[in-house]
C-alpha atoms as an extended CHARMM CRD file, in Angstrom:
* protein
*
       139  EXT
         1         1  MET       CA             -6.9450000000      -11.6490000000       12.7630000000  PROA      1               0.0000000000
         2         2  THR       CA             -8.0350000000       -8.9800000000       15.1860000000  PROA      2               0.0000000000
         3         3  VAL       CA            -10.8110000000       -9.4520000000       17.6750000000  PROA      3               0.0000000000
         4         4  THR       CA            -13.0080000000       -6.4840000000       18.4020000000  PROA      4               0.0000000000
         5         5  PRO       CA            -14.5270000000       -6.1570000000       21.8480000000  PROA      5               0.0000000000
         6         6  GLN       CA            -18.2380000000       -6.6680000000       22.1100000000  PROA      6               0.0000000000
         7         7  ALA       CA            -20.0740000000       -3.3840000000       21.8170000000  PROA      7               0.0000000000
         8         8  ARG       CA            -22.6410000000       -2.4950000000       24.4090000000  PROA      8               0.0000000000
         9         9  PRO       CA            -26.0890000000       -2.2660000000       22.8810000000  PROA      9               0.0000000000
        10        10  ALA       CA            -27.6650000000        1.1520000000       22.9060000000  PROA      10              0.0000000000
        11        11  ALA       CA            -30.9820000000        1.8430000000       24.5530000000  PROA      11              0.0000000000
        12        12  GLY       CA            -33.3110000000       -0.5340000000       22.5800000000  PROA      12              0.0000000000
        13        13  GLY       CA            -30.9360000000       -3.4910000000       22.5070000000  PROA      13              0.0000000000
        14        14  ARG       CA            -29.3330000000       -2.3500000000       19.2630000000  PROA      14              0.0000000000
        15        15  PRO       CA            -25.7910000000       -1.0560000000       18.7180000000  PROA      15              0.0000000000
        16        16  SER       CA            -25.4000000000        2.6240000000       17.9990000000  PROA      16              0.0000000000
        17        17  THR       CA            -24.7780000000        3.9810000000       14.5210000000  PROA      17              0.0000000000
        18        18  GLY       CA            -21.1980000000        4.7930000000       15.4430000000  PROA      18              0.0000000000
        19        19  GLU       CA            -20.5860000000        1.2390000000       16.5770000000  PROA      19              0.0000000000
        20        20  LEU       CA            -22.1130000000       -0.1350000000       13.3850000000  PROA      20              0.0000000000
        21        21  VAL       CA            -19.9700000000        2.1680000000       11.2420000000  PROA      21              0.0000000000
        22        22  GLY       CA            -16.9060000000        1.1090000000       13.2460000000  PROA      22              0.0000000000
        23        23  ARG       CA            -17.6820000000       -2.5590000000       12.7220000000  PROA      23              0.0000000000
        24        24  ALA       CA            -18.3070000000       -2.0470000000        9.0050000000  PROA      24              0.0000000000
        25        25  THR       CA            -15.0350000000       -0.1440000000        8.6290000000  PROA      25              0.0000000000
        26        26  GLU       CA            -13.0690000000       -2.8450000000       10.4290000000  PROA      26              0.0000000000
        27        27  GLN       CA            -14.7160000000       -5.6270000000        8.4100000000  PROA      27              0.0000000000
        28        28  LEU       CA            -14.1490000000       -3.8100000000        5.1220000000  PROA      28              0.0000000000
        29        29  SER       CA            -10.5080000000       -3.2310000000        6.0170000000  PROA      29              0.0000000000
        30        30  ARG       CA            -10.0370000000       -6.9260000000        6.8500000000  PROA      30              0.0000000000
        31        31  LEU       CA            -11.8080000000       -7.9180000000        3.6330000000  PROA      31              0.0000000000
        32        32  LEU       CA             -9.5580000000       -5.6870000000        1.5440000000  PROA      32              0.0000000000
        33        33  ARG       CA             -6.4120000000       -7.0900000000        3.1960000000  PROA      33              0.0000000000
        34        34  GLN       CA             -7.5950000000      -10.6200000000        2.4610000000  PROA      34              0.0000000000
        35        35  GLU       CA             -8.3970000000       -9.7650000000       -1.1680000000  PROA      35              0.0000000000
        36        36  VAL       CA             -4.9520000000       -8.1960000000       -1.6590000000  PROA      36              0.0000000000
        37        37  ALA       CA             -3.3210000000      -11.2890000000       -0.1530000000  PROA      37              0.0000000000
        38        38  LEU       CA             -5.3340000000      -13.5060000000       -2.5170000000  PROA      38              0.0000000000
        39        39  ALA       CA             -4.3490000000      -11.3980000000       -5.5310000000  PROA      39              0.0000000000
        40        40  ARG       CA             -0.6880000000      -11.4800000000       -4.4790000000  PROA      40              0.0000000000
        41        41  GLU       CA             -0.7180000000      -15.2790000000       -4.1750000000  PROA      41              0.0000000000
        42        42  GLU       CA             -2.4820000000      -15.7050000000       -7.5180000000  PROA      42              0.0000000000
        43        43  LEU       CA              0.0330000000      -13.4590000000       -9.2980000000  PROA      43              0.0000000000
        44        44  ALA       CA              2.9380000000      -15.2970000000       -7.6550000000  PROA      44              0.0000000000
        45        45  GLU       CA              1.6030000000      -18.6320000000       -8.9260000000  PROA      45              0.0000000000
        46        46  LYS       CA              1.2130000000      -17.2650000000      -12.4540000000  PROA      46              0.0000000000
        47        47  GLY       CA              4.7360000000      -15.8750000000      -12.2690000000  PROA      47              0.0000000000
        48        48  ARG       CA              6.1060000000      -19.2680000000      -11.2680000000  PROA      48              0.0000000000
        49        49  ARG       CA              4.3000000000      -20.8980000000      -14.2070000000  PROA      49              0.0000000000
        50        50  ALA       CA              5.5970000000      -18.2880000000      -16.6250000000  PROA      50              0.0000000000
        51        51  GLY       CA              9.1300000000      -18.8270000000      -15.2960000000  PROA      51              0.0000000000
        52        52  ARG       CA              8.8950000000      -22.5690000000      -15.7650000000  PROA      52              0.0000000000
        53        53  GLY       CA              7.4600000000      -22.1590000000      -19.2500000000  PROA      53              0.0000000000
        54        54  GLY       CA             10.1670000000      -19.6940000000      -20.2490000000  PROA      54              0.0000000000
        55        55  GLY       CA             12.8690000000      -22.0130000000      -18.9120000000  PROA      55              0.0000000000
        56        56  LEU       CA             11.4820000000      -24.9420000000      -20.8610000000  PROA      56              0.0000000000
        57        57  LEU       CA             11.3150000000      -22.8730000000      -24.0360000000  PROA      57              0.0000000000
        58        58  GLY       CA             14.9220000000      -21.8010000000      -23.4710000000  PROA      58              0.0000000000
        59        59  ALA       CA             15.9430000000      -25.4260000000      -23.0410000000  PROA      59              0.0000000000
        60        60  ALA       CA             14.0520000000      -26.3110000000      -26.2320000000  PROA      60              0.0000000000
        61        61  GLY       CA             15.9820000000      -23.6270000000      -28.0910000000  PROA      61              0.0000000000
        62        62  ALA       CA             19.3150000000      -24.9070000000      -26.7700000000  PROA      62              0.0000000000
        63        63  VAL       CA             18.5140000000      -28.5260000000      -27.6530000000  PROA      63              0.0000000000
        64        64  GLY       CA             17.2520000000      -27.4220000000      -31.0700000000  PROA      64              0.0000000000
        65        65  TYR       CA             20.5290000000      -25.6000000000      -31.6700000000  PROA      65              0.0000000000
        66        66  VAL       CA             22.4960000000      -28.7160000000      -30.7450000000  PROA      66              0.0000000000
        67        67  GLY       CA             20.2160000000      -30.6290000000      -33.1170000000  PROA      67              0.0000000000
        68        68  LEU       CA             21.1350000000      -28.2780000000      -35.9420000000  PROA      68              0.0000000000
        69        69  ILE       CA             24.8120000000      -28.8060000000      -35.2180000000  PROA      69              0.0000000000
        70        70  ALA       CA             24.3000000000      -32.5740000000      -35.1990000000  PROA      70              0.0000000000
        71        71  LEU       CA             22.3410000000      -32.3030000000      -38.4470000000  PROA      71              0.0000000000
        72        72  ALA       CA             25.1820000000      -30.3890000000      -40.0070000000  PROA      72              0.0000000000
        73        73  ALA       CA             27.6230000000      -33.0130000000      -38.7860000000  PROA      73              0.0000000000
        74        74  SER       CA             25.4420000000      -35.7450000000      -40.2610000000  PROA      74              0.0000000000
        75        75  ALA       CA             25.2670000000      -33.9890000000      -43.6160000000  PROA      75              0.0000000000
        76        76  THR       CA             29.0480000000      -33.6720000000      -43.6030000000  PROA      76              0.0000000000
        77        77  ALA       CA             29.4370000000      -37.3070000000      -42.6450000000  PROA      77              0.0000000000
        78        78  ALA       CA             27.0340000000      -38.2810000000      -45.4340000000  PROA      78              0.0000000000
        79        79  LEU       CA             29.2040000000      -36.5550000000      -47.9590000000  PROA      79              0.0000000000
        80        80  CYS       CA             32.5070000000      -37.8390000000      -46.5630000000  PROA      80              0.0000000000
        81        81  ALA       CA             31.9280000000      -41.3250000000      -45.2950000000  PROA      81              0.0000000000
        82        82  ALA       CA             29.9360000000      -44.4650000000      -45.7340000000  PROA      82              0.0000000000
        83        83  LEU       CA             26.2730000000      -44.8720000000      -44.8730000000  PROA      83              0.0000000000
        84        84  PRO       CA             26.5690000000      -46.0720000000      -41.2620000000  PROA      84              0.0000000000
        85        85  VAL       CA             28.3940000000      -42.9080000000      -40.0500000000  PROA      85              0.0000000000
        86        86  TRP       CA             25.9270000000      -40.3860000000      -41.3840000000  PROA      86              0.0000000000
        87        87  ALA       CA             22.9650000000      -42.5770000000      -40.5560000000  PROA      87              0.0000000000
        88        88  ALA       CA             24.0610000000      -42.6170000000      -36.9160000000  PROA      88              0.0000000000
        89        89  ALA       CA             24.5700000000      -38.8470000000      -36.8740000000  PROA      89              0.0000000000
        90        90  LEU       CA             21.1770000000      -38.3140000000      -38.4900000000  PROA      90              0.0000000000
        91        91  THR       CA             19.5320000000      -40.5440000000      -35.8910000000  PROA      91              0.0000000000
        92        92  VAL       CA             21.0730000000      -38.4640000000      -33.0800000000  PROA      92              0.0000000000
        93        93  ALA       CA             19.8810000000      -35.2550000000      -34.7150000000  PROA      93              0.0000000000
        94        94  VAL       CA             16.3370000000      -36.5590000000      -35.0570000000  PROA      94              0.0000000000
        95        95  ALA       CA             16.2960000000      -37.6500000000      -31.4010000000  PROA      95              0.0000000000
        96        96  LEU       CA             17.4730000000      -34.1870000000      -30.3080000000  PROA      96              0.0000000000
        97        97  PHE       CA             14.7670000000      -32.5320000000      -32.3770000000  PROA      97              0.0000000000
        98        98  VAL       CA             12.1340000000      -34.7570000000      -30.7840000000  PROA      98              0.0000000000
        99        99  VAL       CA             13.3700000000      -33.7190000000      -27.3240000000  PROA      99              0.0000000000
       100       100  ALA       CA             13.2880000000      -30.0520000000      -28.3970000000  PROA      100             0.0000000000
       101       101  ALA       CA              9.7090000000      -30.4260000000      -29.6580000000  PROA      101             0.0000000000
       102       102  VAL       CA              8.5390000000      -31.9950000000      -26.3920000000  PROA      102             0.0000000000
       103       103  LEU       CA             10.2260000000      -29.2590000000      -24.3350000000  PROA      103             0.0000000000
       104       104  ALA       CA              8.7510000000      -26.5430000000      -26.5390000000  PROA      104             0.0000000000
       105       105  ALA       CA              5.2270000000      -27.9730000000      -26.3040000000  PROA      105             0.0000000000
       106       106  THR       CA              5.4800000000      -28.2830000000      -22.5170000000  PROA      106             0.0000000000
       107       107  GLY       CA              6.8740000000      -24.7580000000      -22.1720000000  PROA      107             0.0000000000
       108       108  ARG       CA              4.1690000000      -23.3110000000      -24.3790000000  PROA      108             0.0000000000
       109       109  ALA       CA              1.4840000000      -25.0230000000      -22.3100000000  PROA      109             0.0000000000
       110       110  GLN       CA              2.9810000000      -23.5490000000      -19.1250000000  PROA      110             0.0000000000
       111       111  LEU       CA              2.9830000000      -20.0480000000      -20.6270000000  PROA      111             0.0000000000
       112       112  ARG       CA             -0.6440000000      -20.4000000000      -21.7310000000  PROA      112             0.0000000000
       113       113  ARG       CA             -1.6590000000      -21.4320000000      -18.2040000000  PROA      113             0.0000000000
       114       114  ALA       CA              0.0650000000      -18.3380000000      -16.8010000000  PROA      114             0.0000000000
       115       115  ALA       CA             -1.7900000000      -15.8810000000      -19.0520000000  PROA      115             0.0000000000
       116       116  PRO       CA             -3.4280000000      -13.4680000000      -18.5480000000  PROA      116             0.0000000000
       117       117  PRO       CA             -1.3460000000      -12.0760000000      -15.6900000000  PROA      117             0.0000000000
       118       118  ALA       CA             -4.3760000000      -10.5380000000      -13.9330000000  PROA      118             0.0000000000
       119       119  PRO       CA             -5.4560000000      -12.1490000000      -10.6470000000  PROA      119             0.0000000000
       120       120  GLU       CA             -8.7710000000      -13.4510000000      -12.0070000000  PROA      120             0.0000000000
       121       121  GLU       CA             -9.8010000000      -15.3550000000       -8.8820000000  PROA      121             0.0000000000
       122       122  ALA       CA             -9.2170000000      -12.3440000000       -6.6330000000  PROA      122             0.0000000000
       123       123  LEU       CA            -11.0250000000      -10.0030000000       -9.0270000000  PROA      123             0.0000000000
       124       124  GLY       CA            -14.0060000000      -12.3330000000       -9.1310000000  PROA      124             0.0000000000
       125       125  SER       CA            -14.0560000000      -12.4760000000       -5.3560000000  PROA      125             0.0000000000
       126       126  VAL       CA            -13.9460000000       -8.6710000000       -5.1050000000  PROA      126             0.0000000000
       127       127  ARG       CA            -16.8100000000       -8.3780000000       -7.5920000000  PROA      127             0.0000000000
       128       128  ALA       CA            -18.8660000000      -10.8260000000       -5.5360000000  PROA      128             0.0000000000
       129       129  ASP       CA            -18.0900000000       -8.8800000000       -2.3600000000  PROA      129             0.0000000000
       130       130  VAL       CA            -19.1190000000       -5.5890000000       -3.9390000000  PROA      130             0.0000000000
       131       131  GLU       CA            -22.3440000000       -7.1310000000       -5.2180000000  PROA      131             0.0000000000
       132       132  GLU       CA            -23.1310000000       -8.5500000000       -1.7700000000  PROA      132             0.0000000000
       133       133  ILE       CA            -22.5040000000       -5.1620000000       -0.1330000000  PROA      133             0.0000000000
       134       134  ARG       CA            -24.7900000000       -3.4650000000       -2.6820000000  PROA      134             0.0000000000
       135       135  GLU       CA            -27.5700000000       -5.9650000000       -2.0560000000  PROA      135             0.0000000000
       136       136  ARG       CA            -27.3680000000       -5.5610000000        1.7000000000  PROA      136             0.0000000000
       137       137  ALA       CA            -27.2100000000       -1.7750000000        1.4360000000  PROA      137             0.0000000000
       138       138  HSD       CA            -30.4990000000       -1.6810000000       -0.5200000000  PROA      138             0.0000000000
       139       139  ARG       CA            -32.4160000000       -3.7760000000        2.0310000000  PROA      139             0.0000000000
C-alpha cells in the first residue's frame, strides 16, 4: 500500500482541484488493483473446486469400469460355478458401484459449486463501488 504525502491546503483551508484529482486518481487505481486481486482469487478458488470435482468424476468412472468388469466376472461365475462363487463376485461388483455412485455425487456437487466461472463476489463489489462513486458525484 502506498502512502501519499499530506497535501498542503490551498488558500481557504481546502486542497486544490489538482490535489483532489490526484487523490481520486490514486484511490481509484488502488481500488481497481484490489478488485482485480479479489477477482483473481475468486477464480482460482473456483478452478480448484472444478479440478477436484473433475478428479472425483474421473475416479467414479474408473471405479464404475472396474465394477462392470467385476459384474461380468460374476455373471461368468454364475454360469460356470456354484452359487457361492458368483454371489461373492456379485457382492464385490455392487460394492464397487456404490463407491462409484458416492464419488460421482461428490464430484458433481463440487462442479456445481464451481459454476458459473465468473468472479461474482468481485463483480458485486465493483458494482457497489461504482454506485457509491455515482452517489458521491451527484452530491
